[in-house]
C-alpha positions in Angstrom: 184.6 20.9 23.5 188.3 20.1 23.5 190.7 22.6 22.0 191.4 21.8 18.4 195.0 22.6 17.6 194.2 22.3 13.8 191.8 25.3 14.0 193.3 28.8 14.3 191.8 32.2 14.0 193.9 35.3 13.1 193.3 38.9 12.4 194.1 39.8 8.8 196.9 42.3 8.5 198.4 41.6 5.1 197.7 40.7 1.5 198.3 37.0 2.1 195.6 37.0 4.7 193.2 39.1 2.5 193.5 36.4 -0.2 192.5 33.7 2.3 189.4 35.9 3.2 188.6 36.3 -0.5 188.8 32.5 -1.0 186.2 31.9 1.6 183.9 34.7 0.2 184.3 33.4 -3.3 183.2 29.9 -2.2 180.3 31.2 -0.2 179.1 34.7 -1.0 179.8 34.4 -4.8 179.6 30.8 -6.0 177.2 29.3 -3.4 174.9 32.2 -2.4 175.3 34.6 -5.4 175.1 37.5 -3.0 178.1 39.3 -4.6 179.4 39.5 -8.1 183.0 40.0 -7.0 184.5 39.1 -3.5 186.9 42.0 -3.9 184.1 44.4 -3.4 183.7 43.1 0.2 187.4 43.4 1.1 189.4 45.8 -1.2 193.1 46.0 -0.6 192.8 49.5 0.7 190.8 48.2 3.7 194.0 46.7 5.1 195.0 50.2 6.2 191.7 51.0 7.8 191.6 51.2 11.6 187.8 51.1 11.9 187.3 47.5 10.8 188.9 44.1 11.3 188.7 40.9 9.3 189.4 37.5 11.0 190.0 34.3 9.2 190.0 30.7 10.5 192.4 28.2 9.0 192.2 24.4 9.4 195.2 22.3 9.1 194.8 18.8 7.7 196.2 15.8 9.5 199.0 15.3 10.3 199.4 18.7 11.8 201.6 20.8 9.6 200.2 19.6 6.3 197.9 21.6 4.0 196.2 24.7 5.5 192.7 25.6 4.3 190.8 28.9 5.0 187.6 27.7 6.5 185.7 30.8 7.7 185.7 34.6 8.0 184.0 37.4 9.9 184.3 41.2 9.7 183.9 43.7 12.5 183.2 47.4 11.8 183.7 49.8 14.7 181.3 52.7 15.2 179.2 51.9 12.1 176.9 54.8 11.0 173.5 54.0 12.6 171.8 56.2 10.1 172.8 53.8 7.4 170.8 51.1 9.2 167.8 53.4 9.6 167.8 54.0 5.9 166.9 50.3 5.3 163.4 50.9 6.7 163.2 48.9 10.0 160.1 47.1 11.2 160.6 46.7 14.9 159.9 43.3 16.4 159.0 45.0 19.6 157.3 48.4 18.9 158.4 49.7 22.3 162.1 49.4 21.2 164.1 51.2 18.6 167.7 50.6 17.5 168.5 54.1 18.5 167.2 53.6 22.0 169.0 50.3 22.4 172.4 51.7 21.4 172.2 55.2 22.9 175.1 55.5 25.3 176.7 52.3 24.1 179.8 51.7 22.0 178.6 49.7 19.0 180.5 47.4 16.6 178.9 45.7 13.7 179.8 42.1 13.2 179.0 40.5 9.9 180.2 38.9 6.7 180.1 35.7 8.8 180.9 32.8 6.4 182.0 29.2 6.7 182.8 27.1 3.7 180.5 24.1 3.2 182.9 21.4 4.1 183.6 22.9 7.5 180.0 23.9 8.6 179.5 20.9 10.7 182.5 21.8 12.9 181.1 24.2 15.4 184.6 25.0 16.6 185.2 27.0 13.3 182.3 29.4 14.2 183.4 29.5 17.8 187.0 30.4 16.8 185.8 33.3 14.7 183.7 34.6 17.6 186.6 34.2 20.1 189.0 36.2 18.0 186.5 38.9 17.1 185.2 39.3 20.7 188.6 39.5 22.2 189.6 42.4 20.0 186.2 44.1 20.2 186.2 44.1 24.0 189.8 45.2 24.3 188.9 48.2 22.2 186.2 49.1 24.7 183.1 48.3 22.7 180.0 47.1 24.5 177.5 45.8 22.0 177.4 43.9 18.7 174.9 44.7 15.9 174.4 42.3 13.1 172.0 41.1 10.4 171.2 37.6 9.3 169.0 36.4 6.4 165.7 34.8 7.4 165.6 32.3 4.5 169.3 31.4 4.4 169.6 27.6 5.2 173.1 28.3 6.6 172.2 31.3 8.6 174.1 31.7 11.9 170.8 32.8 13.5 170.6 29.7 15.8 174.2 29.9 16.9 173.9 33.7 17.5 170.7 33.5 19.6 170.9 30.1 21.4 174.7 30.1 22.0 175.8 33.7 22.1 172.6 35.4 23.2 171.9 37.8 20.4 168.5 39.5 20.7 166.4 40.0 17.5 165.1 43.6 17.5 163.9 44.4 14.0 163.6 43.3 10.4 164.1 45.0 7.0 163.9 44.0 3.4 167.0 45.5 1.8 170.7 45.8 2.5 174.1 45.8 0.9 174.1 42.2 -0.4 172.1 40.9 -3.4 169.7 38.7 -1.5 165.9 38.9 -1.6 165.5 37.3 1.9 164.2 39.5 4.8 167.0 40.6 7.1 166.7 40.1 10.9 168.7 42.7 12.9 170.0 41.5 16.2 171.9 43.1 19.1 174.3 41.5 21.6 175.2 43.1 24.9 178.7 41.8 25.4 178.8 42.1 29.2 175.4 40.4 29.5 176.6 37.6 27.1 179.8 37.1 29.1 177.9 36.8 32.4 175.2 34.5 31.0 177.8 32.2 29.5 179.8 32.2 32.7 176.8 31.2 34.8 176.1 28.3 32.5 179.7 27.2 32.8 179.6 25.5 29.4 182.2 24.8 26.8 181.6 28.0 24.9 182.5 30.2 27.9 185.7 28.2 28.5 186.6 28.2 24.8 185.9 31.9 24.3 187.7 33.2 27.4 190.4 30.7 28.3 193.2 32.7 26.6 192.1 36.1 27.8 194.3 38.2 30.1 192.8 39.1 33.4 192.3 42.7 32.3 189.8 41.6 29.7 187.7 39.6 32.2 187.7 42.6 34.5 186.0 44.7 31.8 183.0 42.4 32.0 182.6 41.2 35.5 181.5 44.4 37.2 
């Protein structure tokens, strides 16, 4: 995949960025999916001051470059999420020999979620890739080793395929309830960031180059050993 200069991902640090996130959530989580009654509940203004979570937004510039900018997708990362909150959902392990607690013991966990791309941009894989590139760079630089996430089994726009086939997420459990107003069963997945890095590097495909081409050497060194 060639770099697309019209697609940029940034970490949200101010109210203007928060409004772009809310625009994406309004189009997807509220109007389309009906998973939330109010997008503000997902990103209240007070969260801008929190150090334990990050929101990222992808903007797409229309041609010619420099014309209208549209928010196209968002993702949220929560650092050190309370694992007991996940346990309260009533997990059904996909592999009875594994538990969430066993898989994350001794690891530094970040929860990645609220992954949303507005309908007109869903066919552009670079939007999802840009979200993952921005989120992964910050997560790894903070010293976290694994991602934890949920996806909806019946969601026609689920990132399940992208997460498993491209990134290497491993499904570990299912549960029936969660924070969002959706009746679909949730699939909980885990990604070992070092293993994903090494797997993508061996493949030598566009995703590895896209995700890591702008990384400083110190970030690569965290994952090569």
